PyMOL CGO cylinders between C-alpha atoms (Angstrom):
from pymol import cmd
from pymol.cgo import CYLINDER

trace = [
    CYLINDER, 104.03, 88.48, 91.40, 101.52, 90.85, 89.80, 0.3, 1, 1, 1, 1, 1, 1,
    CYLINDER, 101.52, 90.85, 89.80, 102.66, 93.75, 91.98, 0.3, 1, 1, 1, 1, 1, 1,
    CYLINDER, 102.66, 93.75, 91.98, 106.14, 93.43, 90.51, 0.3, 1, 1, 1, 1, 1, 1,
    CYLINDER, 106.14, 93.43, 90.51, 105.01, 92.79, 86.94, 0.3, 1, 1, 1, 1, 1, 1,
    CYLINDER, 105.01, 92.79, 86.94, 102.48, 95.62, 87.03, 0.3, 1, 1, 1, 1, 1, 1,
    CYLINDER, 102.48, 95.62, 87.03, 105.40, 98.02, 87.46, 0.3, 1, 1, 1, 1, 1, 1,
    CYLINDER, 105.40, 98.02, 87.46, 106.93, 96.66, 84.27, 0.3, 1, 1, 1, 1, 1, 1,
    CYLINDER, 106.93, 96.66, 84.27, 103.65, 96.82, 82.37, 0.3, 1, 1, 1, 1, 1, 1,
    CYLINDER, 103.65, 96.82, 82.37, 102.89, 100.29, 83.71, 0.3, 1, 1, 1, 1, 1, 1,
    CYLINDER, 102.89, 100.29, 83.71, 106.28, 101.62, 82.67, 0.3, 1, 1, 1, 1, 1, 1,
    CYLINDER, 106.28, 101.62, 82.67, 105.84, 100.25, 79.15, 0.3, 1, 1, 1, 1, 1, 1,
    CYLINDER, 105.84, 100.25, 79.15, 102.30, 101.59, 78.78, 0.3, 1, 1, 1, 1, 1, 1,
    CYLINDER, 102.30, 101.59, 78.78, 103.14, 105.05, 80.13, 0.3, 1, 1, 1, 1, 1, 1,
    CYLINDER, 103.14, 105.05, 80.13, 106.61, 105.50, 78.69, 0.3, 1, 1, 1, 1, 1, 1,
    CYLINDER, 106.61, 105.50, 78.69, 105.43, 108.60, 76.80, 0.3, 1, 1, 1, 1, 1, 1,
    CYLINDER, 105.43, 108.60, 76.80, 104.65, 110.38, 80.08, 0.3, 1, 1, 1, 1, 1, 1,
    CYLINDER, 104.65, 110.38, 80.08, 107.79, 109.47, 81.96, 0.3, 1, 1, 1, 1, 1, 1,
    CYLINDER, 107.79, 109.47, 81.96, 106.80, 105.94, 82.98, 0.3, 1, 1, 1, 1, 1, 1,
    CYLINDER, 106.80, 105.94, 82.98, 104.63, 107.03, 85.92, 0.3, 1, 1, 1, 1, 1, 1,
    CYLINDER, 104.63, 107.03, 85.92, 102.69, 103.80, 85.49, 0.3, 1, 1, 1, 1, 1, 1,
    CYLINDER, 102.69, 103.80, 85.49, 105.46, 101.89, 87.23, 0.3, 1, 1, 1, 1, 1, 1,
    CYLINDER, 105.46, 101.89, 87.23, 104.14, 103.41, 90.47, 0.3, 1, 1, 1, 1, 1, 1,
    CYLINDER, 104.14, 103.41, 90.47, 100.43, 103.10, 89.74, 0.3, 1, 1, 1, 1, 1, 1,
    CYLINDER, 100.43, 103.10, 89.74, 100.34, 99.31, 89.17, 0.3, 1, 1, 1, 1, 1, 1,
    CYLINDER, 100.34, 99.31, 89.17, 101.98, 98.26, 92.45, 0.3, 1, 1, 1, 1, 1, 1,
    CYLINDER, 101.98, 98.26, 92.45, 100.03, 100.93, 94.33, 0.3, 1, 1, 1, 1, 1, 1,
    CYLINDER, 100.03, 100.93, 94.33, 96.66, 99.68, 93.08, 0.3, 1, 1, 1, 1, 1, 1,
    CYLINDER, 96.66, 99.68, 93.08, 97.47, 96.03, 93.78, 0.3, 1, 1, 1, 1, 1, 1,
    CYLINDER, 97.47, 96.03, 93.78, 98.80, 96.86, 97.23, 0.3, 1, 1, 1, 1, 1, 1,
    CYLINDER, 98.80, 96.86, 97.23, 95.80, 99.02, 98.16, 0.3, 1, 1, 1, 1, 1, 1,
    CYLINDER, 95.80, 99.02, 98.16, 93.27, 96.43, 96.97, 0.3, 1, 1, 1, 1, 1, 1,
    CYLINDER, 93.27, 96.43, 96.97, 94.84, 93.32, 98.53, 0.3, 1, 1, 1, 1, 1, 1,
    CYLINDER, 94.84, 93.32, 98.53, 96.84, 94.57, 101.54, 0.3, 1, 1, 1, 1, 1, 1,
    CYLINDER, 96.84, 94.57, 101.54, 94.16, 93.71, 104.10, 0.3, 1, 1, 1, 1, 1, 1,
    CYLINDER, 94.16, 93.71, 104.10, 93.26, 90.25, 102.80, 0.3, 1, 1, 1, 1, 1, 1,
    CYLINDER, 93.26, 90.25, 102.80, 96.60, 88.80, 101.69, 0.3, 1, 1, 1, 1, 1, 1,
    CYLINDER, 96.60, 88.80, 101.69, 99.69, 89.33, 103.90, 0.3, 1, 1, 1, 1, 1, 1,
    CYLINDER, 99.69, 89.33, 103.90, 102.14, 88.17, 101.20, 0.3, 1, 1, 1, 1, 1, 1,
    CYLINDER, 102.14, 88.17, 101.20, 100.68, 90.61, 98.67, 0.3, 1, 1, 1, 1, 1, 1,
    CYLINDER, 100.68, 90.61, 98.67, 100.83, 93.33, 101.32, 0.3, 1, 1, 1, 1, 1, 1,
    CYLINDER, 100.83, 93.33, 101.32, 104.55, 92.68, 101.83, 0.3, 1, 1, 1, 1, 1, 1,
    CYLINDER, 104.55, 92.68, 101.83, 105.48, 92.33, 98.18, 0.3, 1, 1, 1, 1, 1, 1,
    CYLINDER, 105.48, 92.33, 98.18, 103.25, 95.21, 97.07, 0.3, 1, 1, 1, 1, 1, 1,
    CYLINDER, 103.25, 95.21, 97.07, 104.99, 97.53, 99.51, 0.3, 1, 1, 1, 1, 1, 1,
    CYLINDER, 104.99, 97.53, 99.51, 108.35, 96.23, 98.35, 0.3, 1, 1, 1, 1, 1, 1,
    CYLINDER, 108.35, 96.23, 98.35, 107.53, 96.84, 94.67, 0.3, 1, 1, 1, 1, 1, 1,
    CYLINDER, 107.53, 96.84, 94.67, 106.12, 100.27, 95.43, 0.3, 1, 1, 1, 1, 1, 1,
    CYLINDER, 106.12, 100.27, 95.43, 109.14, 101.29, 97.52, 0.3, 1, 1, 1, 1, 1, 1,
    CYLINDER, 109.14, 101.29, 97.52, 111.58, 100.13, 94.84, 0.3, 1, 1, 1, 1, 1, 1,
    CYLINDER, 111.58, 100.13, 94.84, 109.77, 101.98, 92.08, 0.3, 1, 1, 1, 1, 1, 1,
    CYLINDER, 109.77, 101.98, 92.08, 109.60, 105.15, 94.18, 0.3, 1, 1, 1, 1, 1, 1,
    CYLINDER, 109.60, 105.15, 94.18, 113.36, 104.85, 94.77, 0.3, 1, 1, 1, 1, 1, 1,
    CYLINDER, 113.36, 104.85, 94.77, 114.05, 104.45, 91.06, 0.3, 1, 1, 1, 1, 1, 1,
    CYLINDER, 114.05, 104.45, 91.06, 111.75, 107.38, 90.31, 0.3, 1, 1, 1, 1, 1, 1,
    CYLINDER, 111.75, 107.38, 90.31, 113.64, 109.57, 92.78, 0.3, 1, 1, 1, 1, 1, 1,
    CYLINDER, 113.64, 109.57, 92.78, 116.95, 108.60, 91.16, 0.3, 1, 1, 1, 1, 1, 1,
    CYLINDER, 116.95, 108.60, 91.16, 115.65, 109.41, 87.67, 0.3, 1, 1, 1, 1, 1, 1,
    CYLINDER, 115.65, 109.41, 87.67, 114.23, 112.73, 88.87, 0.3, 1, 1, 1, 1, 1, 1,
    CYLINDER, 114.23, 112.73, 88.87, 117.49, 113.66, 90.60, 0.3, 1, 1, 1, 1, 1, 1,
    CYLINDER, 117.49, 113.66, 90.60, 119.41, 112.99, 87.39, 0.3, 1, 1, 1, 1, 1, 1,
    CYLINDER, 119.41, 112.99, 87.39, 116.90, 115.05, 85.43, 0.3, 1, 1, 1, 1, 1, 1,
    CYLINDER, 116.90, 115.05, 85.43, 117.33, 117.95, 87.84, 0.3, 1, 1, 1, 1, 1, 1,
    CYLINDER, 117.33, 117.95, 87.84, 121.12, 117.62, 87.54, 0.3, 1, 1, 1, 1, 1, 1,
    CYLINDER, 121.12, 117.62, 87.54, 120.79, 117.87, 83.78, 0.3, 1, 1, 1, 1, 1, 1,
    CYLINDER, 120.79, 117.87, 83.78, 118.54, 120.91, 83.95, 0.3, 1, 1, 1, 1, 1, 1,
    CYLINDER, 118.54, 120.91, 83.95, 120.53, 122.78, 86.59, 0.3, 1, 1, 1, 1, 1, 1,
    CYLINDER, 120.53, 122.78, 86.59, 123.79, 122.32, 84.69, 0.3, 1, 1, 1, 1, 1, 1,
    CYLINDER, 123.79, 122.32, 84.69, 122.18, 123.45, 81.43, 0.3, 1, 1, 1, 1, 1, 1,
    CYLINDER, 122.18, 123.45, 81.43, 122.68, 120.07, 79.79, 0.3, 1, 1, 1, 1, 1, 1,
    CYLINDER, 122.68, 120.07, 79.79, 126.26, 119.42, 80.86, 0.3, 1, 1, 1, 1, 1, 1,
    CYLINDER, 126.26, 119.42, 80.86, 124.98, 116.98, 83.49, 0.3, 1, 1, 1, 1, 1, 1,
    CYLINDER, 124.98, 116.98, 83.49, 123.68, 114.77, 80.68, 0.3, 1, 1, 1, 1, 1, 1,
    CYLINDER, 123.68, 114.77, 80.68, 127.23, 113.45, 80.34, 0.3, 1, 1, 1, 1, 1, 1,
    CYLINDER, 127.23, 113.45, 80.34, 126.67, 111.78, 83.72, 0.3, 1, 1, 1, 1, 1, 1,
    CYLINDER, 126.67, 111.78, 83.72, 122.90, 111.37, 83.59, 0.3, 1, 1, 1, 1, 1, 1,
    CYLINDER, 122.90, 111.37, 83.59, 122.50, 109.43, 80.35, 0.3, 1, 1, 1, 1, 1, 1,
    CYLINDER, 122.50, 109.43, 80.35, 124.85, 106.55, 81.25, 0.3, 1, 1, 1, 1, 1, 1,
    CYLINDER, 124.85, 106.55, 81.25, 123.35, 106.39, 84.75, 0.3, 1, 1, 1, 1, 1, 1,
    CYLINDER, 123.35, 106.39, 84.75, 119.81, 106.34, 83.32, 0.3, 1, 1, 1, 1, 1, 1,
    CYLINDER, 119.81, 106.34, 83.32, 120.78, 103.36, 81.16, 0.3, 1, 1, 1, 1, 1, 1,
    CYLINDER, 120.78, 103.36, 81.16, 122.43, 101.53, 84.09, 0.3, 1, 1, 1, 1, 1, 1,
    CYLINDER, 122.43, 101.53, 84.09, 119.55, 102.23, 86.45, 0.3, 1, 1, 1, 1, 1, 1,
    CYLINDER, 119.55, 102.23, 86.45, 117.02, 101.23, 83.79, 0.3, 1, 1, 1, 1, 1, 1,
    CYLINDER, 117.02, 101.23, 83.79, 118.71, 97.91, 83.11, 0.3, 1, 1, 1, 1, 1, 1,
    CYLINDER, 118.71, 97.91, 83.11, 119.06, 97.27, 86.85, 0.3, 1, 1, 1, 1, 1, 1,
    CYLINDER, 119.06, 97.27, 86.85, 115.39, 98.12, 87.37, 0.3, 1, 1, 1, 1, 1, 1,
    CYLINDER, 115.39, 98.12, 87.37, 114.35, 95.69, 84.64, 0.3, 1, 1, 1, 1, 1, 1,
    CYLINDER, 114.35, 95.69, 84.64, 116.54, 92.84, 85.91, 0.3, 1, 1, 1, 1, 1, 1,
    CYLINDER, 116.54, 92.84, 85.91, 115.57, 93.28, 89.57, 0.3, 1, 1, 1, 1, 1, 1,
    CYLINDER, 115.57, 93.28, 89.57, 111.86, 93.53, 88.69, 0.3, 1, 1, 1, 1, 1, 1,
    CYLINDER, 111.86, 93.53, 88.69, 112.03, 90.26, 86.76, 0.3, 1, 1, 1, 1, 1, 1,
    CYLINDER, 112.03, 90.26, 86.76, 113.95, 88.55, 89.58, 0.3, 1, 1, 1, 1, 1, 1,
    CYLINDER, 113.95, 88.55, 89.58, 111.40, 89.81, 92.13, 0.3, 1, 1, 1, 1, 1, 1,
    CYLINDER, 111.40, 89.81, 92.13, 108.53, 88.53, 89.97, 0.3, 1, 1, 1, 1, 1, 1,
    CYLINDER, 108.53, 88.53, 89.97, 110.07, 85.09, 89.69, 0.3, 1, 1, 1, 1, 1, 1,
    CYLINDER, 110.07, 85.09, 89.69, 110.76, 84.89, 93.44, 0.3, 1, 1, 1, 1, 1, 1,
    CYLINDER, 110.76, 84.89, 93.44, 107.24, 86.08, 94.31, 0.3, 1, 1, 1, 1, 1, 1,
    CYLINDER, 107.24, 86.08, 94.31, 105.78, 83.51, 91.92, 0.3, 1, 1, 1, 1, 1, 1,
    CYLINDER, 105.78, 83.51, 91.92, 107.72, 80.84, 93.83, 0.3, 1, 1, 1, 1, 1, 1,
    CYLINDER, 107.72, 80.84, 93.83, 106.25, 82.13, 97.10, 0.3, 1, 1, 1, 1, 1, 1,
    CYLINDER, 106.25, 82.13, 97.10, 109.50, 83.64, 98.37, 0.3, 1, 1, 1, 1, 1, 1,
    CYLINDER, 109.50, 83.64, 98.37, 109.54, 87.17, 99.77, 0.3, 1, 1, 1, 1, 1, 1,
    CYLINDER, 109.54, 87.17, 99.77, 111.98, 89.28, 97.77, 0.3, 1, 1, 1, 1, 1, 1,
    CYLINDER, 111.98, 89.28, 97.77, 113.80, 92.34, 99.06, 0.3, 1, 1, 1, 1, 1, 1,
    CYLINDER, 113.80, 92.34, 99.06, 115.18, 94.77, 96.51, 0.3, 1, 1, 1, 1, 1, 1,
    CYLINDER, 115.18, 94.77, 96.51, 118.79, 95.60, 97.39, 0.3, 1, 1, 1, 1, 1, 1,
    CYLINDER, 118.79, 95.60, 97.39, 118.65, 99.38, 96.83, 0.3, 1, 1, 1, 1, 1, 1,
    CYLINDER, 118.65, 99.38, 96.83, 115.11, 100.34, 97.87, 0.3, 1, 1, 1, 1, 1, 1,
    CYLINDER, 115.11, 100.34, 97.87, 114.25, 103.07, 100.32, 0.3, 1, 1, 1, 1, 1, 1,
    CYLINDER, 114.25, 103.07, 100.32, 111.61, 101.81, 102.74, 0.3, 1, 1, 1, 1, 1, 1,
    CYLINDER, 111.61, 101.81, 102.74, 109.20, 104.74, 102.44, 0.3, 1, 1, 1, 1, 1, 1,
    CYLINDER, 109.20, 104.74, 102.44, 105.87, 102.86, 102.56, 0.3, 1, 1, 1, 1, 1, 1,
    CYLINDER, 105.87, 102.86, 102.56, 105.63, 100.82, 105.73, 0.3, 1, 1, 1, 1, 1, 1,
]
cmd.load_cgo(trace, "trace")
């Protein structure tokens, strides 16, 4: 549960620097507990993969905006809002499921950390 919630807390605490904290929290929890707790290993990787995926999406939209000299913001801003709301909802759902002891799989996560 803390791997998922640490992404939320990290994003809030580091919102001034692009929300990079949403990656740091799950990474730290996963690295510390991956060898001793198999459930934390699984859910930590899941939270980390999902937050990396969301970060890639946000970065791609930022690059679209820059490369089109701001015209891409017409597409990027609504997508940032949709992705942000989806990230928040799925993170809360994952936290609740993990608290209940159920392994949660994010629906749109790239499996980069194995």
